[in-house]
N, C-alpha and C positions, 0 to 999 in steps of 0.2 A: 475190687477190694485188693489187687495185687498192686495199684497206685496209692491204696491206703496205707499199705505194711510199709512201701517203700519208701513214702515220706516219713512215715514214724521213724523207722531206724534212721535215715538221715537225720532227721531231726535230735534225734538221741546221739549220734555220733558228734554232731555240730557243737551239740551244748556241754557234753561231758567232759568233764577235765580230764580224763584219762583219753581222750582222745586219741592220741599217737599211740596209746598203748594197745587200744581195742583195733587199730588197724594192723598193727605189728601182729597180733595177735590171730587177725582175720589172714594175712599173709601165710603165716604161719600154719593155718589150719588148710588153707588153699596148698601149699607145699607138702605138708603131711600127705594127703588125700591122692596127688597126684606123683608122690614119690610110691605111693603102695601100688598105683594101677600100674608104672612102670617096672615094678617088680617081676619076678621070673615065677612067682607063688601062685598056687592054683587059684580059679575063681573062687572056691567055698572058702579058702583062707583069707583072701582081700577082704572079701564081704564080713568074713567076721571082725577082721583088725578095724575097718571102716565103721561096721558096727559098734565095736568097743568104744572106739575114738569119740564116735556122736554121740552114745550114751554118758561119756565122761562130761561130753559139752552141755547137753540137757541137765545135766546133775550141777553142772556148773552155774545155771541160774537160780541155785538156792544157796550159792557160795555165802556164806554168813561168817560172822568172828564171834564166838561162843563166851566171850566174855562180855559179851551185851544181850545175845542171843540163843537160846534153848533150841535144839531141833526137835523136829518131831520125832518121836521114839516109837511110834506104832504105825501099822500100814493102813487100818482101817478106823472109820470112827460112824458113830449114830447119833443122832441127835432129835428130839422133837423140839418143834419150832411153831411159833404162834406169830403170824405176819399182819399187820394192819395197815393198809394201804389208804391214802388219803390221792385226792386230786382236786386242783384247781384250775377254772378256766375262766379270763375275764376279755372280754372285746371292749375295744374304747372306740367310739366313733368321732367326727371330725367337729363336734361341737354342736353342729347344727339340730335342730328339735328339742324336745323336753329330755329324752331320754341318750345318752350318750354313752353310758357305761353300763355294762352288766358282767355279772359276774355268777359263775354258776359250780356248784361243788356236790357231787354225791355223799350220802351216808359213807362213812369210813366202814371199809370191810373188816370182818374179823374171819380170820383162818385159821387152821390149824391142822398140821401132819408132820410127816417125818422125812428125814434126810438120811442119805447112807454118803459117807466119803471114802474117797480113797486119793491118800497124798494130797494133791494140789487141788482135787477137784470134788464138788457136792452136787449131788443132784437128787431131787425128791418130788414133793408132789404135798400139796395143801387144798384143803376144802372149805368151801365157807360155811360157819355154823347156821347162818339164817336158811340154808337148805336143807338142814336137817328139822330145823326147828318150824319149817313151813311156812316162816314169815314174808315169803316172797310176795311182792305187789303182783295183780294180775297185769300181764303182758311185759312184765319187766325183765330185763336182760340184764345177766351178770356179767361181771368183767373178765377177762381174760387176759391172763400172764404166765409168761414163759420166761424161764431167765437161766442162763451160765454162767458161772463165773469160775476162773481159772486165776490164781494166785501164788506166785513165786514170789522169791524174797527181790528180785528185780522187776518185774513184769506182771502186770494184772490184768487181765482180760475178762470184760462182761459182753454179751450177747442177750439181746432181750426181744420180746414182742409183746407188745399191749394191746388192747383192746377194750375199751370202756364199754360200760352197757349202757340203756338210756333212763336212769335213774338219777339224772341230776335234779338240782333243784336250783332256783334262783335265791342266792345267797345275797347280794346286794344290788342295787340300783341307782341311776343319780336320780335328779329331782322329776318327783312325781306329784308335784305340786297341785296339777289341772286335775288331776286324778284321786286326790288324798279322800278317803271315805271309801274308795271303792275296794272291794274283798276280792280276791284272787287265789286259787289254786298255787303254790309255788313250785310244783313239780312241773319238770319239764322233759319230755321225750324226742325232743326235736335235737338233740345233739350227741353224736357219736364220733370218739376219736381213734384211730389207728396208728398205730408208732411200731416201729422196728429199728433197729441198730446195733453198732458194737462201738466200744469203749475201749482204749488202749491205754495202758498207763506204764512209765518207767520211773523206777525209786532210783534216785543217784546215790544216797546214804544207804543202800541196799546192805551192806555187811553189818551196820550197828542198827538200822531201823528196819523193824519189820512190819509190813503192812497185812501181812496174813497172820499175826499175832492180835490183830483186833478186828479181822474180818472173817476169817475162817479157820482160826482155833488150832492149825496146824503147827504153828511153833510158839515159844513162850518169850516176850520179851524183858529181858531181866535188869535192865537199866533203863533210868529215861533217855530219850531219843527225838530227834526229828529229822526231818529229811524234806529236799524238794521234790516236786514230782510234774513230769511232763505227760502232756495225755493229746491225744488224737482219738475224734471222735466221728462219726456217721452215722446219720439215723435219717429216716423217710418218715413224713407226720402225713395224716389224711385227717381234716376235720370236715365233716357232713353238718350242716345247722341249718334247720327250718324253722326261719324266725316268722314264718305264720302259724307254727303251733304256740308262739308265746302267748299269753294272756292277753286280753282284750284292748287292758288299759295300758298296756306297756307296747304291745302290738302297732298301736295306733299314734306311737308317740316318740318312737324312736329314731336314731339317726338314719336318714338314706345311707349312709357309708357303710351300716351294719346290715343291710338287706342283702348278704352273699348267701350263695348254697353250698358253696365247698371251697376250702383251700386244702390245695395238695403241695408240700414244700420238701426240699432236701435242705438237711442241715448240715457244714462240715464245719469243725469247730477245732481250735487248737489251743489247749490249756495249760495253765503254770500255776502251780500253787504249792503249798506246804502242808505238811502234817505232823503230828508231835503224838511220841506214845508216852503218857506221865506214868511211871510204876509207883503209886503213891503208897502200894503196900506189897509186902511179897504175895506173888500170886495175882494181884490185881492190877489193871491196868485200866487207864481212860486216854483213848486216842480222840483227836478231833482235827478235822482239817477244811480247807477253804478252798475251791480252786474254779477261779473266774476264767470264762473262756471268751474267747475272740471267734465269734461264729459268722459264716458268711452264709446265706441261705438264697437259695434259687426255688420262687414260688410260683404259685399258677392259682389265682382266685377266680372262680365264677360268682356272678350276683343274677340275684332276681331281674327279670324284666321290666318291672317298676323302675328300676335305677337305670335311667335312661341317658345317661352322660357319658356310660364306658360298660360295654359287658365283659368284656374280659379283658383281664388286667394280668401283666406278667412285671416282676419287679425280683431285683437282687440288690441286696446290702449287706451290710456288716450291722452284728448287734453283738451283744454281749449276753452269753448264758454264764449260770452257774450249777455248781456240783458240789455240795456240804455234805461230810460223812460224821458222824459220833458214833463212839463204840465204848461200851464197857464190859470187861470181859474178867471173869475169874476162871482160872486156870492152873491147873495142879500137875499137868504132864496127863493123868491119868482121866480125871474128869473137869469138865468145862462147864459155865454157864454163863449169862449174861444178856445185853441188849446191844441193837445195832440200829443206827437212824440212818437214812440215805435218802437226800432230797435233791431232785432237778428242777432246773427252772428254765424255760425257753421264752425267748423274746424275739418279736417280729413286728416292727414297726414301718410305717410309711406315713406322708404329711397325712391322710385323712384319715387311717386306719390302722389300728394297730392290735393285735394279740398276745396274752401270755399264758402260756401251758405251765403247769407244776405239778410235779408228782413224785410221790414217794414212800416210803414204806418205814414201820416202827417194828423192831423184831426182837421176839424175846425167846428165847431159847435154852437148852439143857440137854447136855450131852456127855459122853465116854468115848475114847478112845482104847482100843482093843488090838490084839495081835501083834504085840513087839516087834520090831524089826530083828533080823538076825544080830546083826552088829552092835544092838544093843541089849542083848537078853542076858549079857553078865553083868549090866550095871545095877 
């Protein structure tokens, strides 16, 4: 994790136009702390000076131009959110056999819950409405999702953990001409996907463009503006696939290359994209961004014994991933409402085998800010 952060900070310094200024600031910071340590002040006073100095540097993460962005006037926020998640998983074989493409997707989930925010951080919990209605299928396992996001004007951080249930359905398949007319249940309980990771973002034009205005409602964009973004991501994926549970018409005709049991891989990617906040009316904002990423994957794949060419396959390659975002927000500083769409697409390819794992969420929310900050109470 320390290496990931070090690489991210290095890339930010390497690509920003203010590289020399940032370096000088870094030297000034080091000089100040060293000077305090060398003074004859008491240990308590030294700690207080350094504490106040570092506090100012943290607040500098939200440095903005108030002609373009209105700051957050409140300390806390509360919102109610409806989250609808979607997943899509596809496997492509080497072309042998009648079936060399399979696509799976569960029914979208409908979750509802509440979130509590403090400045940059939002924490909350949502529950699946189907659990309350008792419409869960026998032996069906629900998705588990945990996410923490932190957005400042300069830097954004996403931490996430996802574990899909076993309620996938077969949505699409390649040529099944030999078994035309045979009916089969498209529910499939043989697929489970686990994922955990971290995303880091750096916003170049952070004084005029606000990422929090679109995705955490902690600031308000006053004038239309865009910015390039640099990102670094690390994620770990595990896919369990039991092809023996496929319906017989498919199982008897799939490509041998698709008969694997488990894929376990790590994904390292660096992304560079663009985001734009369009203020089309007072208190209204539309944000859209697309961030392609060059990904390096290190994978381990295990195949079924019936595949006699190779049992254990290790591969390292480069792929292209995508992260896209869309946000529509109404925010008058006190009350806010809107929707956000976030989608991720991970691609892993080899000559005879490839998989695509896409997931995302559509969020509808309404909330309010409260307990005005002391310095804004007279405004």
